[in-house]
ROVEXGU-306536 format. One line per field, with one value per residue (C-alpha): residue number from 1; residue in one letter; x, y, z. Coordinates in nm, 2 decimals, always signed. Layout:
N
num: NUM	...
residuo: a	...
c1: X	...
c2: Y	...
c3: Z	...
***
This chain:
524
num: 1	2	3	4	5	6	7	8	9	10	11	12	13	14	15	16	17	18	19	20	21	22	23	24	25	26	27	28	29	30	31	32	33	34	35	36	37	38	39	40	41	42	43	44	45	46	47	48	49	50	51	52	53	54	55	56	57	58	59	60	61	62	63	64	65	66	67	68	69	70	71	72	73	74	75	76	77	78	79	80	81	82	83	84	85	86	87	88	89	90	91	92	93	94	95	96	97	98	99	100	101	102	103	104	105	106	107	108	109	110	111	112	113	114	115	116	117	118	119	120	121	122	123	124	125	126	127	128	129	130	131	132	133	134	135	136	137	138	139	140	141	142	143	144	145	146	147	148	149	150	151	152	153	154	155	156	157	158	159	160	161	162	163	164	165	166	167	168	169	170	171	172	173	174	175	176	177	178	179	180	181	182	183	184	185	186	187	188	189	190	191	192	193	194	195	196	197	198	199	200	201	202	203	204	205	206	207	208	209	210	211	212	213	214	215	216	217	218	219	220	221	222	223	224	225	226	227	228	229	230	231	232	233	234	235	236	237	238	239	240	241	242	243	244	245	246	247	248	249	250	251	252	253	254	255	256	257	258	259	260	261	262	263	264	265	266	267	268	269	270	271	272	273	274	275	276	277	278	279	280	281	282	283	284	285	286	287	288	289	290	291	292	293	294	295	296	297	298	299	300	301	302	303	304	305	306	307	308	309	310	311	312	313	314	315	316	317	318	319	320	321	322	323	324	325	326	327	328	329	330	331	332	333	334	335	336	337	338	339	340	341	342	343	344	345	346	347	348	349	350	351	352	353	354	355	356	357	358	359	360	361	362	363	364	365	366	367	368	369	370	371	372	373	374	375	376	377	378	379	380	381	382	383	384	385	386	387	388	389	390	391	392	393	394	395	396	397	398	399	400	401	402	403	404	405	406	407	408	409	410	411	412	413	414	415	416	417	418	419	420	421	422	423	424	425	426	427	428	429	430	431	432	433	434	435	436	437	438	439	440	441	442	443	444	445	446	447	448	449	450	451	452	453	454	455	456	457	458	459	460	461	462	463	464	465	466	467	468	469	470	471	472	473	474	475	476	477	478	479	480	481	482	483	484	485	486	487	488	489	490	491	492	493	494	495	496	497	498	499	500	501	502	503	504	505	506	507	508	509	510	511	512	513	514	515	516	517	518	519	520	521	522	523	524
residuo: m	k	k	n	k	h	l	l	v	q	i	g	i	r	v	t	v	f	f	l	l	i	c	t	l	l	g	s	v	i	f	w	g	c	g	r	l	y	l	t	g	k	e	e	m	l	d	k	e	l	i	h	i	q	n	d	i	t	p	a	v	f	p	a	l	f	e	y	w	r	e	n	c	d	s	l	p	a	e	l	n	e	e	q	w	e	m	v	y	d	y	i	a	d	v	e	t	i	n	d	e	a	f	r	e	f	p	d	d	v	k	l	y	y	s	k	m	c	y	d	s	m	v	s	t	v	s	y	d	i	s	t	f	q	l	y	g	l	s	v	v	d	v	s	e	e	y	g	g	f	i	y	t	m	g	i	e	n	p	e	l	s	e	n	a	f	g	e	q	y	p	y	v	d	d	t	m	m	e	s	i	r	s	c	e	l	n	e	t	q	y	g	q	y	y	f	t	k	d	p	s	n	v	e	n	i	y	v	g	c	i	p	l	f	q	n	e	d	g	t	q	v	a	v	f	l	e	y	n	w	t	e	f	r	k	q	l	v	r	n	t	l	v	l	i	g	t	c	l	l	d	m	l	i	a	g	t	a	l	l	l	y	l	r	r	v	a	i	n	p	v	v	q	i	q	k	s	v	r	e	f	m	t	t	r	d	s	k	q	v	v	s	e	l	q	t	i	r	a	k	n	e	f	g	v	l	s	d	d	v	a	q	l	s	t	e	i	s	n	y	i	t	e	l	e	q	s	k	e	t	i	r	v	l	t	t	e	v	m	d	a	l	a	h	t	i	d	a	k	d	s	y	t	n	g	h	s	h	r	v	a	i	y	s	r	m	l	a	r	n	l	g	l	s	a	k	e	q	n	k	v	y	c	m	g	l	l	h	d	i	g	k	i	g	v	p	g	s	i	i	n	k	t	t	r	l	t	d	e	e	y	e	i	i	k	s	h	s	v	l	g	y	e	i	l	d	e	i	q	s	f	p	e	l	a	q	a	a	r	w	h	h	e	l	y	d	g	s	g	y	p	d	k	k	s	g	e	e	i	p	l	l	v	r	i	i	a	v	a	d	s	y	d	a	m	t	s	n	r	s	y	r	k	y	l	p	q	d	v	v	r	a	e	i	e	k	n	i	g	k	q	f	d	p	e	v	a	a	c	m	l	k	i	i	d	a	d	k	n	y	a	l	h	e
c1: -0.87	-1.10	-1.04	-0.87	-1.10	-0.94	-1.15	-1.06	-1.19	-1.51	-1.56	-1.47	-1.73	-2.01	-1.91	-1.91	-2.25	-2.39	-2.24	-2.38	-2.73	-2.70	-2.56	-2.86	-3.11	-2.92	-2.88	-3.26	-3.32	-3.05	-3.19	-3.54	-3.45	-3.19	-3.38	-3.60	-3.31	-3.10	-3.39	-3.43	-3.08	-3.15	-3.45	-3.25	-2.99	-3.27	-3.43	-3.11	-3.05	-3.42	-3.42	-3.08	-3.22	-3.53	-3.32	-3.08	-3.34	-3.47	-3.84	-3.91	-3.80	-3.89	-4.26	-4.16	-3.85	-4.06	-4.31	-4.02	-3.88	-4.21	-4.27	-3.91	-3.80	-3.69	-3.46	-3.27	-2.90	-2.73	-2.42	-2.31	-1.98	-1.76	-1.89	-2.25	-2.17	-2.00	-2.30	-2.54	-2.31	-2.25	-2.63	-2.75	-2.47	-2.67	-3.01	-3.09	-3.34	-3.40	-3.77	-4.05	-4.09	-3.71	-3.68	-3.95	-3.76	-3.45	-3.35	-3.44	-3.08	-3.02	-3.35	-3.23	-2.88	-3.00	-3.26	-2.99	-2.77	-3.06	-3.09	-2.72	-2.72	-2.96	-2.76	-2.44	-2.61	-2.64	-2.36	-2.16	-2.45	-2.54	-2.21	-2.16	-2.51	-2.59	-2.89	-3.09	-3.18	-3.29	-3.62	-3.84	-4.20	-4.54	-4.77	-5.09	-5.41	-5.42	-5.13	-5.29	-5.01	-4.73	-4.39	-4.20	-3.83	-3.63	-3.30	-3.16	-2.81	-2.77	-2.45	-2.66	-2.79	-2.57	-2.68	-2.92	-3.28	-3.48	-3.85	-3.91	-4.25	-4.26	-4.61	-4.67	-4.82	-4.97	-5.17	-5.12	-4.79	-4.94	-5.23	-4.98	-4.76	-5.06	-5.18	-4.85	-4.70	-4.42	-4.15	-4.28	-4.08	-4.24	-4.10	-4.22	-4.17	-4.32	-4.33	-4.24	-4.22	-4.09	-4.21	-4.52	-4.33	-4.05	-4.18	-3.89	-3.91	-3.80	-3.78	-3.84	-3.79	-3.97	-4.05	-4.30	-4.15	-4.44	-4.80	-4.92	-5.25	-5.33	-5.31	-4.96	-4.79	-4.41	-4.20	-3.84	-3.78	-3.46	-3.49	-3.32	-3.33	-3.50	-3.34	-3.00	-3.10	-3.19	-2.85	-2.68	-2.88	-2.79	-2.42	-2.43	-2.62	-2.37	-2.09	-2.28	-2.33	-1.96	-1.86	-2.07	-1.94	-1.58	-1.65	-1.80	-1.51	-1.27	-1.47	-1.49	-1.12	-1.04	-1.27	-1.10	-0.76	-0.86	-1.00	-0.69	-0.47	-0.67	-0.81	-0.70	-0.32	-0.32	-0.52	-0.29	+0.02	-0.12	-0.21	+0.13	+0.31	+0.11	+0.18	+0.55	+0.55	+0.38	+0.68	+0.98	+0.86	+1.06	+0.86	+1.12	+1.06	+0.68	+0.70	+0.92	+0.68	+0.37	+0.53	+0.49	+0.11	+0.05	-0.33	-0.50	-0.80	-0.91	-0.65	-0.37	-0.48	-0.51	-0.16	-0.03	-0.22	-0.08	+0.27	+0.24	+0.08	+0.36	+0.62	+0.45	+0.42	+0.78	+0.90	+0.68	+0.82	+1.18	+1.12	+0.96	+1.25	+1.50	+1.31	+1.29	+1.66	+1.74	+1.53	+1.68	+2.04	+1.94	+1.77	+2.08	+2.30	+2.08	+2.09	+2.47	+2.49	+2.27	+2.47	+2.79	+2.62	+2.52	+2.86	+3.04	+2.91	+3.13	+3.50	+3.57	+3.28	+3.29	+3.16	+2.96	+2.63	+2.79	+2.95	+2.62	+2.46	+2.72	+2.71	+2.33	+2.33	+2.59	+2.37	+2.06	+2.24	+2.37	+2.02	+1.89	+1.68	+1.60	+1.81	+1.52	+1.53	+1.91	+1.89	+1.61	+1.81	+2.12	+1.92	+1.77	+2.13	+2.24	+1.97	+1.92	+2.10	+1.96	+1.81	+2.16	+2.14	+1.93	+2.18	+2.45	+2.80	+2.93	+2.74	+2.82	+3.19	+3.22	+3.51	+3.40	+3.11	+2.77	+2.53	+2.18	+2.04	+2.30	+2.22	+1.85	+1.93	+2.14	+1.85	+1.61	+1.78	+1.57	+1.24	+1.37	+1.49	+1.15	+0.98	+1.21	+1.16	+0.79	+0.69	+0.83	+0.52	+0.66	+0.94	+0.80	+1.09	+1.32	+1.13	+1.10	+1.48	+1.54	+1.30	+1.37	+1.73	+1.80	+1.52	+1.65	+1.53	+1.43	+1.23	+1.46	+1.56	+1.41	+1.20	+0.90	+1.02	+0.95	+1.07	+1.12	+0.93	+0.75	+1.07	+1.07	+1.34	+1.53	+1.55	+1.68	+1.95	+2.05	+2.06	+2.33	+2.52	+2.51	+2.64	+2.91	+3.04	+3.02	+3.25	+3.49	+3.54	+3.73	+3.52	+3.59	+3.62	+3.80	+3.98	+3.81	+3.78	+3.97	+3.78	+3.76	+3.61	+3.35	+3.26	+3.22	+3.00	+2.77	+2.75	+2.68	+2.38	+2.21	+1.84	+1.89	+2.01	+2.01	+1.79	+1.94	+1.92	+2.08	+2.34	+2.44	+2.48	+2.70	+2.92	+2.97	+3.08	+3.32	+3.46	+3.52	+3.70	+4.03	+4.23	+3.97	+3.94	+3.58	+3.66	+3.86
c2: -3.26	-3.15	-2.81	-2.84	-2.75	-2.78	-3.01	-2.81	-2.50	-2.67	-2.80	-2.46	-2.29	-2.53	-2.50	-2.12	-2.11	-2.34	-2.12	-1.80	-1.95	-2.04	-1.70	-1.53	-1.73	-1.68	-1.31	-1.27	-1.44	-1.23	-0.91	-0.96	-1.13	-0.88	-0.57	-0.56	-0.64	-0.37	-0.12	-0.21	-0.10	+0.23	+0.28	+0.22	+0.47	+0.73	+0.65	+0.72	+1.05	+1.17	+1.10	+1.27	+1.58	+1.58	+1.57	+1.84	+2.11	+2.37	+2.30	+2.63	+2.84	+2.61	+2.72	+3.09	+2.99	+2.78	+3.07	+3.30	+3.05	+3.02	+3.40	+3.49	+3.19	+3.41	+3.61	+3.32	+3.34	+3.03	+3.08	+3.29	+3.47	+3.50	+3.85	+3.73	+3.43	+3.66	+3.90	+3.62	+3.47	+3.81	+3.88	+3.54	+3.54	+3.81	+3.64	+3.44	+3.20	+3.15	+3.08	+3.20	+3.53	+3.60	+3.51	+3.75	+4.03	+3.96	+4.23	+4.14	+4.06	+3.85	+3.66	+3.60	+3.47	+3.28	+3.09	+3.00	+2.88	+2.66	+2.49	+2.45	+2.28	+2.02	+1.97	+1.93	+1.65	+1.44	+1.59	+1.27	+1.05	+1.30	+1.22	+0.87	+0.73	+0.97	+1.13	+1.33	+1.62	+1.75	+1.94	+2.10	+2.06	+2.20	+1.91	+2.07	+2.06	+2.44	+2.42	+2.15	+1.91	+2.14	+2.08	+2.39	+2.29	+2.51	+2.36	+2.08	+1.95	+1.78	+1.75	+1.76	+2.12	+2.42	+2.57	+2.52	+2.58	+2.77	+2.80	+2.62	+2.45	+2.10	+1.97	+1.64	+1.39	+1.14	+1.26	+0.93	+1.05	+1.37	+1.18	+0.94	+1.21	+1.41	+1.10	+0.98	+1.06	+1.32	+1.06	+0.81	+0.78	+0.71	+0.57	+0.53	+0.57	+0.89	+1.11	+1.48	+1.71	+2.04	+1.98	+1.77	+1.60	+1.49	+1.32	+1.23	+0.89	+0.96	+0.73	+0.94	+0.90	+1.16	+1.25	+1.50	+1.79	+1.99	+2.10	+2.45	+2.55	+2.71	+2.37	+2.40	+2.07	+2.05	+1.74	+1.69	+1.49	+1.30	+1.22	+0.93	+0.91	+0.58	+0.56	+0.59	+0.34	+0.09	+0.15	+0.10	-0.22	-0.34	-0.27	-0.46	-0.74	-0.76	-0.78	-1.08	-1.24	-1.17	-1.34	-1.64	-1.64	-1.62	-1.92	-2.11	-2.01	-2.15	-2.47	-2.48	-2.42	-2.70	-2.93	-2.82	-2.87	-3.22	-3.30	-3.16	-3.40	-3.71	-3.66	-3.36	-3.40	-3.76	-3.68	-3.38	-3.60	-3.87	-3.61	-3.45	-3.78	-3.88	-3.55	-3.58	-3.93	-3.80	-3.56	-3.75	-4.12	-4.19	-4.45	-4.48	-4.11	-4.17	-4.47	-4.28	-3.99	-4.21	-4.40	-4.07	-4.13	-4.33	-4.30	-4.62	-4.57	-4.57	-4.31	-4.53	-4.82	-4.58	-4.45	-4.82	-4.89	-4.58	-4.67	-5.02	-4.89	-4.63	-4.90	-5.12	-4.83	-4.73	-5.09	-5.09	-4.75	-4.87	-5.17	-4.95	-4.70	-4.97	-5.09	-4.73	-4.68	-5.00	-4.87	-4.52	-4.65	-4.87	-4.57	-4.35	-4.62	-4.65	-4.27	-4.27	-4.54	-4.35	-4.03	-4.22	-4.35	-4.00	-3.85	-4.13	-4.01	-3.70	-3.77	-3.41	-3.35	-3.69	-3.63	-3.33	-3.46	-3.55	-3.21	-3.03	-3.24	-3.15	-2.77	-2.78	-2.93	-2.68	-2.39	-2.54	-2.56	-2.21	-2.09	-2.24	-2.51	-2.83	-3.15	-3.31	-3.03	-3.06	-3.44	-3.38	-3.12	-3.35	-3.63	-3.38	-3.27	-3.62	-3.68	-3.34	-3.43	-3.78	-3.68	-3.67	-4.05	-4.00	-3.75	-3.90	-3.90	-3.75	-3.43	-3.42	-3.47	-3.25	-3.00	-2.76	-2.53	-2.70	-2.65	-2.52	-2.87	-3.02	-2.75	-2.82	-3.19	-3.09	-2.88	-3.17	-3.35	-3.14	-3.26	-3.62	-3.62	-3.50	-3.78	-4.04	-3.92	-3.82	-4.17	-4.14	-3.99	-4.01	-3.77	-3.52	-3.28	-3.51	-3.45	-3.08	-3.05	-3.24	-3.02	-2.67	-2.65	-2.45	-2.20	-1.85	-1.62	-1.35	-1.60	-1.63	-2.00	-2.32	-2.53	-2.35	-1.99	-1.99	-1.70	-1.59	-1.79	-1.98	-2.19	-2.40	-2.29	-2.62	-2.60	-2.24	-2.37	-2.65	-2.39	-2.19	-2.50	-2.63	-2.31	-2.29	-2.64	-2.57	-2.27	-2.44	-2.77	-2.86	-2.89	-3.04	-2.68	-2.50	-2.52	-2.43	-2.05	-1.86	-1.80	-1.43	-1.47	-1.72	-1.48	-1.19	-1.39	-1.50	-1.15	-1.01	-1.24	-1.19	-1.13	-1.23	-1.59	-1.65	-1.61	-1.31	-1.48	-1.81	-1.63	-1.41	-1.73	-1.88	-1.56	-1.61	-1.97	-1.85	-1.58	-1.84	-2.07	-1.89	-2.16	-2.23	-2.59	-2.64	-2.66	-2.98
c3: -1.91	-1.63	-1.48	-1.14	-0.85	-0.51	-0.29	+0.02	-0.14	-0.24	+0.12	+0.26	+0.04	+0.15	+0.52	+0.49	+0.33	+0.60	+0.88	+0.72	+0.71	+1.08	+1.16	+0.98	+1.18	+1.50	+1.42	+1.39	+1.73	+1.89	+1.74	+1.85	+2.18	+2.28	+2.17	+2.48	+2.71	+2.56	+2.58	+2.95	+3.00	+2.83	+3.05	+3.36	+3.25	+3.18	+3.51	+3.70	+3.53	+3.57	+3.94	+3.97	+3.79	+4.01	+4.33	+4.21	+4.12	+4.37	+4.40	+4.57	+4.27	+3.99	+3.93	+3.90	+3.69	+3.45	+3.42	+3.33	+3.08	+2.91	+2.88	+2.79	+2.58	+2.29	+2.52	+2.68	+2.59	+2.44	+2.65	+2.95	+2.96	+3.27	+3.36	+3.35	+3.57	+3.83	+3.83	+3.91	+4.18	+4.34	+4.36	+4.49	+4.75	+4.94	+4.90	+5.21	+5.05	+4.68	+4.62	+4.39	+4.57	+4.58	+4.21	+4.11	+4.29	+4.09	+3.84	+3.48	+3.37	+3.68	+3.61	+3.26	+3.35	+3.66	+3.45	+3.20	+3.49	+3.62	+3.28	+3.25	+3.60	+3.47	+3.15	+3.35	+3.56	+3.24	+3.04	+3.05	+2.94	+2.66	+2.49	+2.61	+2.55	+2.26	+2.43	+2.18	+2.42	+2.75	+2.77	+3.03	+2.91	+3.00	+2.96	+3.08	+2.88	+2.84	+2.59	+2.38	+2.41	+2.27	+2.41	+2.52	+2.47	+2.70	+2.57	+2.36	+2.40	+2.06	+1.85	+1.54	+1.62	+1.57	+1.90	+2.18	+2.09	+2.36	+2.36	+2.03	+2.02	+1.87	+1.79	+1.97	+1.74	+1.99	+2.30	+2.48	+2.64	+2.77	+2.94	+3.09	+3.24	+3.38	+3.57	+3.72	+4.05	+4.09	+4.15	+3.88	+3.56	+3.23	+2.91	+2.56	+2.19	+2.07	+1.77	+1.75	+1.45	+1.34	+0.99	+0.92	+0.64	+0.87	+1.19	+1.43	+1.60	+1.96	+2.27	+2.58	+2.95	+3.16	+3.52	+3.65	+3.85	+3.98	+3.93	+4.00	+4.13	+3.80	+3.63	+3.49	+3.49	+3.42	+3.34	+3.24	+2.93	+2.84	+2.47	+2.29	+1.91	+1.84	+1.49	+1.65	+1.91	+1.64	+1.47	+1.80	+1.85	+1.50	+1.57	+1.89	+1.73	+1.46	+1.72	+1.87	+1.53	+1.45	+1.78	+1.69	+1.34	+1.47	+1.69	+1.40	+1.18	+1.44	+1.45	+1.07	+1.04	+1.28	+1.08	+0.75	+0.90	+1.01	+0.66	+0.50	+0.71	+0.67	+0.32	+0.12	+0.17	+0.06	-0.25	-0.33	-0.28	-0.50	-0.77	-0.74	-0.77	-1.08	-1.25	-1.17	-1.31	-1.62	-1.66	-1.53	-1.58	-1.26	-1.07	-0.79	-0.70	-0.71	-0.49	-0.24	-0.23	-0.19	+0.10	+0.30	+0.30	+0.61	+0.61	+0.71	+0.50	+0.13	+0.05	+0.19	-0.03	-0.33	-0.28	-0.28	-0.60	-0.77	-0.67	-0.81	-1.13	-1.18	-1.14	-1.40	-1.64	-1.59	-1.67	-1.98	-2.09	-2.03	-2.26	-2.52	-2.51	-2.55	-2.86	-2.99	-2.92	-3.12	-3.41	-3.38	-3.40	-3.69	-3.87	-3.81	-3.95	-4.26	-4.31	-4.27	-4.53	-4.77	-4.71	-4.80	-5.11	-5.21	-5.15	-5.32	-5.66	-5.63	-5.55	-5.48	-5.23	-5.05	-4.69	-4.79	-4.65	-4.32	-4.29	-4.37	-4.11	-3.85	-3.94	-3.93	-3.58	-3.47	-3.59	-3.43	-3.10	-3.11	-3.21	-2.88	-3.04	-2.84	-2.85	-3.04	-3.31	-3.32	-3.39	-3.64	-3.84	-3.84	-4.01	-4.26	-4.34	-4.40	-4.67	-4.81	-5.13	-5.17	-5.50	-5.66	-5.67	-5.99	-6.14	-6.37	-6.23	-6.54	-6.47	-6.10	-6.16	-6.47	-6.43	-6.71	-6.71	-6.72	-7.01	-6.95	-7.00	-6.75	-6.50	-6.51	-6.46	-6.15	-6.02	-6.06	-5.76	-5.51	-5.66	-5.70	-5.34	-5.23	-5.42	-5.26	-4.90	-4.92	-4.84	-4.49	-4.33	-3.97	-4.06	-4.32	-4.26	-4.45	-4.77	-4.70	-4.67	-4.99	-5.19	-5.04	-4.94	-5.26	-5.19	-5.12	-4.85	-5.11	-5.31	-5.61	-5.54	-5.68	-5.72	-5.57	-5.53	-5.16	-4.95	-4.59	-4.33	-4.60	-4.58	-4.26	-4.01	-4.01	-4.39	-4.37	-4.13	-4.38	-4.66	-4.47	-4.37	-4.73	-4.88	-4.61	-4.70	-5.07	-5.03	-4.78	-4.96	-5.27	-5.59	-5.93	-6.07	-5.78	-5.45	-5.12	-5.06	-4.79	-4.46	-4.50	-4.85	-4.72	-4.43	-4.67	-4.91	-4.63	-4.49	-4.84	-4.89	-4.55	-4.63	-4.99	-5.00	-4.62	-4.32	-4.13	-3.79	-3.91	-4.12	-3.82	-3.61	-3.89	-3.88	-3.50	-3.56	-3.83	-3.61	-3.33	-3.57	-3.56	-3.73	-4.00	-3.88	-4.00	-4.37	-4.31
***
C-alpha cells in the first residue's frame, strides 16, 4: 500500500518554493534599488542637523574655542556638575559680548567649563537624532593640511563607548575627504563613506556628513562631522528590506492561501471524500452509506464523475459480498450441524458422559468471552470443544465404559485418542486449530501431560481454555466409576492445580465463573 501523501500539502510545498524564489529575486531588486533611496533619506537627515549646528554656534568665539580645545583636549571634563554650570553662567552673565578676545580673558576654569558647555550645546542639538537614528558620533575636526589629515575628535556621543572621548586622534585612511572639505564653501555639506582607525588592524567603516565652520588666517580649517556607522546602516537597510520582502511574502501567502482554498474546494475535498468513503466501505461494507456520502460531492467535473463511478462500484461489490456471505452462512450452518452430529456420535459411546463434548464447547466459549476474546475466537473455540475428543471413535466402548480401574494397557489405549483425533482432523487445513485441540487438550501447563510434553505458552491459548473446560466437566459430571463432585471440591481442585495442570489466567477466569454459579447449575 502506498504511503499517504496529502495532495494539498504537496501543492502547498511547491507553491511555497515558487513564492520563495520570487521573494529572493524581488528582495535583491528591493535591496539594491532602495539602498540609494534610503541613503538619500539619511543624507537629508544629516544635512538638516549640520545646518542646525552651524546656525546655533557662536562664530565670534569659535576660533579661540577650537584653539583651546586642541591645546587642552586632555583636560576637558566628561561631565559638568551643577556648581560648575552655575560658575560659568554667573561669569558670562557679566560679559557684554562673548568673542575670541573675551574668551581668552576668561579664567582657566571658566574656559574649561565653557568649552565643555559649547560642545554639549552642539550635542543637544542632535541629541534626539543620536538615539533615534543611531548616529555614531559628533566631532569637531581640524582638516587643515598642517595636521596631516588627523581628525581631532572633541567628543563622541556613542552608546558603545563607556564615556565621551575628548581629543583622541583617529588616523584618517583616505585623504579624499580632507581635500573635499578644504575646497567646499562654508555652507556646503559633504557626504561620503570613509574609513577611520584607532587600530591599524581594525578599520571602521563610517558614513560621514560634514559641514565647514570656519577657516583662520593661519590656515586652520574646522568642520563638524556627524558620523553614521556604515555597518549599522547596512544592518538597518537589511532589516527594512526584510520588512518589504516580508510584506511581499505576506501578500503572496494570502494569494497562495486563497488559491489553495479554491483547490481544496474544487479538487482536494472531493478526492478526500472519495478516499474516505472507499476506506469506510472497506471496513463496514455498507454501500448505502458510501452512496449517501458521495452524493454530497456536487462537483461538475472529473471528480463528480469519479464519485458516481465509485458509488456504483461499491453497490455492486456490496451485492456480491451479500451473496457470498449468504453462501458462507449456509456452509457455516451445515458445518456446525456436521460438527454437532460428530459430537453426538463421540459422546454416544459413553452413556455416563453423554453431552460431554457439547458442555466442553459451551464452557470453552464462556471462558473465551470472559477472557475478552473476539466473537470469532469464541466461535472457533466452541467448534474445537465439540471435536476435541473425536479420537475416542477409535477407542473400544468396553474400555470407555469400564467401571473398574483401567489396566496400564487400557490406559495407553485411552491416551491414544488424542493422537488419533489429530490424525482425523489434520486434513482440515482451513481450520488447523481443530487438530491442535484434539492432540493437545491433555497437555499440562507444567509440561507433564501427553502426548508431546508441551508446557506453558507452547500450548495455544484456545487449547489451554479447552483443557480447563474439559477438566471442569470431568469433575462436574457423572462417570462410570463415580458421581459428580461437589462444587467446593471442584473449585479447590482447580485452584490447587493453577500453574501445574492449568494456565493461571484461564484457571482464574474459571474460578470467577464457579463463584458466580451460586446454585451449581453448570454441572447439569
